[in-house]
C-alpha positions, 0 to 999 in steps of 0.5 A, a space after each residue: 550499573 554494577 558488574 560482578 565477576 563470576 567466580 564459580 567457573 560457570 559460563 558468563 551469562 552476558 557472553 551467552 546472551 551475546 552469542 545468542 543475539 549474534 546467532 539470531 541476527 545471523 539467522 535473520 539475515 539469512 532468512 531475508 536472503 532466502 526470502 529474496 531467493 524464493 521470490 526469484 524462484 517464483 518469478 522464474 517459474 510463474 506461468 500465465 496463459 499464452 494469449 496474455 503475453 501475446 496481447 490477448 488482454 486487448 480481446 479479453 478485458 482483465 486477463 493476466 498480463 506479462 509485465 516487466 517485473 522491475 526496471 529496464 532490463 528485467 525479466 517479465 512476470 505474470 502480474 497475478 503472482 503478487 496476489 499469491 505472494 501478498 497474502 502469504 507474507 501478510 502484506 498488500 498485493 501492491 507491496 508484494 509486487 514491489 517486493 518482487 520488483 526489488 528482488 528481480 531488480 537486484 538480480 538482473 540489474 545489480 549482480 555485484 550487490 546481489 553477490 554482496 547480499 548473499 555473502 552477508 556483506 550487505 543487508 537486503 534493505 540496503 540493497 533495496 534502497 540502492 535498487 530503488 534509487 537506480 530505478 530510473 536509470 537504464 540497465 547499463 547505468 544501474 550496473 555502473 552504480 552497482 559496481 561502485 556501491 559493491 566496491 564501497 561495501 567491500 571496503 567497509 564504508 559505513 552505510 550512512 556514508 554509502 547513502 550519501 555516495 549513492 546520490 552522487 553516483 546516480 547523478 553521475 550515471 546519467 546527468 541528463 536524466 538527473 537534470 530532467 528529474 530536477 525539472 520535473 520536481 519543480 512541478 511536483 508541488 503538493 500539500 497533504 493532510 494526515 489522518 486523525 490522531 488524538 483529535 489532531 492531524 498532521 500536514 505538510 507539503 512542497 510549495 513554490 518558494 513565493 507561495 511558501 514565503 507568503 504562507 509563512 508571513 500570513 501565519 505569523 501575522 494571524 498568529 500574532 494577532 491571536 496571541 495579542 487579542 485573546 484571553 489565555 485559556 485551555 483551548 486558545 493558543 499560548 505559544 507562537 507555534 500553537 498560534 501558527 497552527 491555529 492560523 492555518 484553520 483560520 485561513 481555511 475557514 476564511 475561504 468558506 466565510 465562517 463566522 468569527 474568522 473575518 469581520 466582513 465575512 458573509 456566510 450566505 455568499 461564501 463557497 460551500 464546503 463540499 467534502 463528504 465525511 462518513 462517521 460511524 457512531 455506535 448508539 452506546 458511544 453517544 452516552 459514554 464520556 470516552 465514546 469513540 467514533 470512526 471517521 472513514 478515511 481519517 481515523 478515530 475520534 472521541 465523540 466529544 470532539 465531533 461538535 468542534 470538528 463539524 462546526 458549521 457543517 451540514 450533517 445528514 443522519 442515516 440510521 443503521 440499515 437492516 440487511 433484511 429490509 434491503 431487497 435484492 435485485 435481478 440486474 447486474 447493476 448495484 443500487 446505491 442502497 446496497 452499495 452503501 450497506 456493503 461498504 458499511 459492513 466491510 469498510 475495506 477490500 475483502 481480499 486477504 491482507 488488502 487495505 484499500 477503502 471499500 469506497 475505492 473498490 469494485 463491488 464484486 458478486 461473490 457468486 458471479 452474476 449470470 445473465 438470465 440466471 435466478 432472480 435476486 442475484 444482486 443482494 447484500 449477501 452476494 456483494 463484497 468490496 474488492 480492489 481492481 487487481 484482486 477482482 481480476 484475479 478472482 475472475 481470470 486468475 483462479 482465485 476462489 471465494 466463498 461467503 461463509 456468512 455475509 461479510 466473512 469470506 474464505 479465499 482459496 488461491 490457485 495454489 491451494 493456500 486458504 485465508 479467512 477474511 473477516 471484518 477484523 482482518 485476515 487469518 491464514 488457514 491450513 492449505 486446502 487439499 490440492 485438486 487435479 488441474 484441468 487439462 490444458 487446452 493450449 500451451 503455457 509461456 515461460 516468462 523467465 526471460 525478456 519478451 525477445 527471448 521468450 520461447 514456447 515450451 511445446 512438448 516434443 519440439 525440444 525448445 529449451 530456454 536460452 542459457 543464463 
């Protein structure tokens, strides 16, 4: 790189660029802090109906509940606040609930860190890491860690060193709990298999030591045999790492007794593979060399890879469903043919920015079903996959949805924010015109304080909230 000094007396463009970058970084930090302040404001002012906080949810299934927003010692917040926040931020309702919890934890359990964040001494994501690590501590333990970490931040301790310090502080704050967590971790064995990517999947997990050693040895033995007994080709492993990966597939297929995995395999008596995969393939993709299929829950795959993927499996071919041929029914219960068609049309939760697979959702009647109402209320045009919490928000929380055309939905929040949800995603629209709220038939609860401090705001009675 060649640097040239400016001789014309004008501003140095590099200096100007650095100033611009510094200003953008400062604006970004301030925006992050302002977002936390806004979440706290919402948590303090969100109201729900009185019976929800007093236990009426036991009488009215699905009604909004007042729950602690974060860990021990945090204020209670109505759970439907996350439904309003999530679409506004373009994130899932569960992620919005986590953002609210992070903000309330930071203010209510880590006041020194909250001051550090507001002064610019610590970034929001760093404070969030600390509050998450302290989530299992009681309030006193969390505040002790808070003081230590705030001191480290004030001293300018680099963040990588601060994270190493944090682990020890959490243990020191509650050694007994740390021991319990260590004991629990011994039972948290698991194996995960990731989604399809370029015709492959990733996997990993946590095993008991003896099982891990046995697996390692088995992969070595099978992989070595594969390298010694096969002719190198484009599809066969040529390195130890490739052979160990292929050995995992051999172990899996040996369990099902598939031919070629073991000399004495007996497919007829072996366990049958019972997993159900739904593959969507457009007709034109079958004739294209680079045609793509979508495997529900796993991801995309080239059509040319499907024979290898489903070798030895039982396939059931279901034709494309004609919506006009799916007759509606009068009952509230949804026939399987309508359920299958609705999840094909909308593969994911139809709430704004939600992403739960449709098969894991409720099927909501967009226009609520009425007993004794008109015939044909349960139809494909009136069904949409909806997660359980958004479903409750629509039923009890003031959300409204219109099916503009089958599969496309216009959502309006209780605070007049509007979102268009299509098969391709969510689109924010201008706010709806506010309408006059209905007259309240009962008072509302102020949820800014823990349950023992909650007081009803009854007009004329002079009940003020307790001071902060």
